[in-house]
N, C-alpha and C positions, 0 to 999 in steps of 0.2 A: 574333673566338674565343673568343680567352680570356673575354670576358663574357657570354658567351653559355654556355659551359658552367661558368662558376663562376655564373650564375643561377638556373640549369636546375638546378645541387645544389642550391642555394640554398630551392627552388621544392621538390625533393626529399623535401632536410632537412625543414620546416612541412609536406608531406602525410604525412611519412611520423609527428612528432609528432600531429596533429590524428587521425590511425589511431588510435596510439595510446591517446591521451585518450580517445577516445572508447569503444575495444576494455574501459580501464580501469571506466569509467562504466558500461558496458554489463554487466559481471562484477559491479559491484557496488551492481549496484540490490536486488538483495536485502536487503542490508545498509541502506542508506543506509531502507530503510524498516523495522527495528528501533525501539521506542520507545525512550529510556535514560527512567532512573527518573530527576528532577528535585527535589531537597528546596528549597520557599520559604518563610526564616523569615516569619514570622507580623508585621507593622507593628505596631510599641505604641508609641499614641501615649501624648505626655506628659501628667499627670491638670495642672490647673491654667493 
Protein backbone atom coordinates (compact mmCIF):
# COMPACT_ATOMS: atom_id res chain seq x y z
CA UNK A 1 0.00 0.00 0.00
CA UNK A 2 2.80 2.41 0.93
CA UNK A 3 4.67 1.59 -2.26
CA UNK A 4 1.61 2.44 -4.37
CA UNK A 5 1.30 5.82 -2.66
CA UNK A 6 5.00 6.56 -3.15
CA UNK A 7 4.86 5.54 -6.81
CA UNK A 8 1.82 7.75 -7.33
CA UNK A 9 3.57 10.69 -5.66
CA UNK A 10 6.63 10.24 -7.89
CA UNK A 11 4.44 10.01 -10.99
CA UNK A 12 2.64 13.23 -10.01
CA UNK A 13 5.95 15.03 -9.44
CA UNK A 14 7.28 13.90 -12.82
CA UNK A 15 4.07 14.99 -14.55
CA UNK A 16 4.21 18.37 -12.83
CA UNK A 17 7.83 18.86 -13.92
CA UNK A 18 6.90 17.94 -17.49
CA UNK A 19 3.98 20.37 -17.58
CA UNK A 20 6.14 23.13 -16.09
CA UNK A 21 8.88 22.55 -18.66
CA UNK A 22 6.42 22.44 -21.55
CA UNK A 23 4.73 25.64 -20.40
CA UNK A 24 8.05 27.44 -20.04
CA UNK A 25 9.13 26.27 -23.49
CA UNK A 26 5.90 27.50 -25.09
CA UNK A 27 6.06 30.86 -23.36
CA UNK A 28 9.74 31.31 -24.27
CA UNK A 29 9.16 30.53 -27.94
CA UNK A 30 9.21 34.22 -28.90
CA UNK A 31 12.54 34.73 -27.20
CA UNK A 32 14.04 31.74 -29.00
CA UNK A 33 13.20 33.27 -32.39
CA UNK A 34 15.26 36.42 -31.79
CA UNK A 35 18.56 36.65 -33.62
CA UNK A 36 21.65 37.07 -31.50
CA UNK A 37 24.48 39.14 -32.98
CA UNK A 38 27.65 37.13 -33.33
CA UNK A 39 31.08 38.56 -33.99
CA UNK A 40 33.42 36.19 -35.78
CA UNK A 41 37.13 36.82 -36.01
CA UNK A 42 38.63 36.68 -39.51
CA UNK A 43 41.03 33.77 -39.95
CA UNK A 44 44.47 34.93 -40.99
CA UNK A 45 46.83 32.54 -42.67
CA UNK A 46 50.49 33.03 -41.76
CA UNK A 47 52.67 34.14 -44.66
CA UNK A 48 55.43 31.76 -45.45
